[in-house]
N, C-alpha and C positions, 0 to 999 in steps of 0.2 A: 280147423283145417279142412274137414270134409265139407263145411258150408262154403268156404272160399272156393273150393274146386268146383262145386256145383253151380255156382254163380258164374265162373268162367266158362264152363260148358254151355250153359243156357245163352250166354252173350255171343259165344262163337256160333250157336246155331242160328240166332237171330242175324248176325252179321253175314254169315254164309248164305242164308236165305235172301238177303238184300242183294248180294252179289249175284246170285242166279237170276233174280227178278230183273235187275239192270242189264244182265247180259241177254236175257230174252227180249226186253223192250228194245235194245239196241239192235238185235237182229230183225226185229219187226219193223223197224223204222226205215229200213232201206226201200228203194222204189217198189211200191206194191203193184203187182199186176201190170208190169211193163212188158209190152209186146210190140213187135215190129210189124207194122201194117203198110199196105199199098194204099197210099193217099188217094189215088185215082180210081180205087176199086168200090166206092161207096155206093151201096144201094139201100133204099128206104127200108126193105123188107129184112135185110141181113145185117147191115152195117159196113164195116171194113174188112177186107180180106187179110187175114194174118199171114205173113211171109217169114221166111228164115231170118234170124238175127243178123246174119252177114249183110243182107240188103240195107240195114240201118247203119252199118259199120263202114261201108265202102261206098264211095262216091260213084264208082264205076258199075253198079249193079243195074241189071235190066229193069228191075222194079223200082217204083218211086217210093223207097222205104222210109218210114219216119217212126219215131217211137210214140206209142199210144198208151195213156195211163188209165188204169182203172177199167170200168165197164165189165160187160158179162161176155164170156166166150162161149159160143155154141158152134160146135163143129170147127170149121176153119175160119169162122168170122167172129168179129167182136163189135159190140154196140154199147152205147151209153157211158162212154169214157170222155177223155179229152186229150189233145195234143199237148196241153200245158202240164209240165212237170209240177206235181204237188210241192208245195212250200215244206222244208224240213221242219219236223215237229208237228206236221200235219194238221190236227184238228180234224174236222168232219169234211168229207168231199162234197157234201151237199150244202146248201144254205147260202148265207150271205157272202158278200165279196171278201171278207177278212176272216171268215171261219170262226170268229170268237162269239161270245155271248155278250150282247149289248143290253144291259138291265136298266138303262136310263141313269137317273141321278144328276146330281149337281154338274152343270156344264155339258150335259150330253145332247143337248138341242132337242130332246124329246119331252113331251109332256106339255102341260099348260104353264103359263107364266103367272107369277103371283099377283096379288092385287085385289 
């Protein structure tokens, strides 16, 4: 009886831990570093000027606000990101066009032909 109870407790701990991990990953998968910027404010030295979120939510705002994803924020400016919303499930923000790993293999179009 004591062995059965011990097994149930350890199983509960593992399942509870998996639930916490799933919740943490779900929370982290929302739009990372989404900022409202003035599209017309770009400078080579600073990037885009960050403006209030209301400028991206309203078409009647004085600033030309658009959502900007990723990048590094320095003061009231952000650079190194993109206006394109990242795909759900993400992958890496840098790299190839599809964000996955292409290892070659049969039918991949890479490598030399046999013969």
